[in-house]
N, C-alpha and C positions, 0 to 999 in steps of 0.2 A: 160414399163418405167423402166429404170435401178434404182438400189437401191440408188445411190448417188442423182439423181434428185428427187426421191421420198422423200429422207431424207431432202433435201434442201427445197422442197415445204412444208413439214410438219413443219420444223423449222420456215419458214416465216409465215405460217398460225398460228402457236403457238404464235409467237411474236405479230402479229396484234391482235389476239383475246385477249390475256392476257394484252397487253398494254391498249386496250380499256376497258376491264373489270376493271382493276386496277384503271384507270383514273375515271371511273364512281363510283366504290366502295369507293374510297378515297375522291372523290369530295363531297360526302355526309357527310364525317366525319370532314372535315376542309375547311376553306376558303383560306388557304395558297396554292396558285396555283403552286409555285415553288416546294413545298413538294409533291403535287399531281402529278405533271409532273415527278419529280424524282422517285416517287414510281411506276408510270406507266412504266417508262423506265427500272427501275430495274426489275420489274416483267416480262415485255416483253422480255428483254434480257435474264433473268434467264430462262424463259420458253423455249425460242428458244434453248439455250445452253443445257438445261436439256433434251429436246426432242432428241437432237443428242446423248448425253451421255446415256440416258435411252434406246434408241433403240439399241445402241451398247451393253450395258450390258444385255439387254433382249435377243438379238440374241445369246450371249454367254451362258446365262442361259438355253435358249430353246435347244441349241445344246447339252448341258450337261445333262439336266434333262427332256427335253420335251417328250421323248418317253420312259422314264423309269417309274417304279411304286414303290411306297413306301408302305410297308405293314402297316396295322393298328395294327398289333400284338404288344402287350406290352411285353417287355422282363421281365420274372420273375427273380428276383435276386436270385442267388445261395448263400445261407447262409453258407453252409458247404464248407470245403476245399476238393478238389478232392483227395489230397494226404492222407487224414486221412482214416484209414481202419476200424474204428469202425462201427458196424452194424447200429447204429443210423444214422451216417452221410451218409452211403450208402443208407439207406432208404429215407432220406431227398433228397439226390441227385436224386434217381430214381423218387421220387414224382415230383420234379421240372422238370426233363427231360420229364416225362409223361405230365405234364401241358403244357410245351412248345410244345411238339408234337401235343397234342390235339388242342391247340390254333392255331398252324400253319395250321392244317387241316381245322378248322372251319373258319379261316379268310383268307384262301388262295384266295377266290374270292372277298374279301372286301379290295380293295386297292385304294389308291388315285393316280390318274395320275400325273406324274411329270409336265405336262402342267398346272395344277392348281397351283402348287407351284413356277414354274419358274418366273412369274412376281413379286413375293413378294419381292425379294431382290431389284430389280430396283425401285419398288414403295416405299419401305422404304427409300432408298437413296434419291430419288427425294423429298419425303415429308420432310425429315430432312433438306435437302439443302434449299428448298423453305421456310420453316418456319424460319430457321436460318438467311438466307440472308435478309428476310423481317423484322425480329426482329432487326437485326443490323442496317438496314436502318430506323428503327423507323416508319415503315408503320403504318399510323393511324388506319386503319381498317384491322388488320392482318388476322384474321380468315376468314373474308368475301373475302379477297384478295386471300388467298391460298387454301381455301376449294374447289372451282371449279377446280383448277389446279390438286389437288390430286385426286379428283373423276374422272375427265376426263382422267388423266394419267392412272388410274387403268383400266378404260374401254378400253382405247387405248392399254394398255399392254396385256389384254386378247384377244382383237380382233386381234392384231398383232401376238400374239402367235398362235392363231388359224390359221391365214393365213400362217404363217411359217410352221406349221405342216401339213397343208392341201395341200401344194405344192407337186406335184409329184417329186420324186427324179430324178435329172438329172443324166444320166449315164456319168461316167468319160471317156472322149475320150483320148485314148492313141495314141501318135504319133510314 
């Protein structure tokens, strides 16, 4: 299945699921059927649109950070100036340099994969948009409406990242 069809199917599924969820969640909070229907349409449309946007941003994040690693080493601040020639500043500089070298050796195997961090930006964007749009719409049951969207988007983001990174690299054909 090509990526465009997969993306369209994901957006349609997202719309149907979140329209239905929002209709149910807000139907419990108010008897105003026009508001319930409007909230369901807003959440369904938002979710379908966000699915497309989220997937685009996620693919960019994974391509940039997915196969890189971030060290857990904390940079020790250098208090002294490098240009000063006093023996005390040189001793402080050597101490910090030694601390940095030892930290780098100790933490060289303790890294966080970029694939764990890649979905965080799209998840934060999606969450902010979902909360803002539903707040502006005056969705009666805001948190019950958006919480599943945020949770399922996070799960989708990590599963999608895993599938992107587990795909075998296609060789580039030259003509």
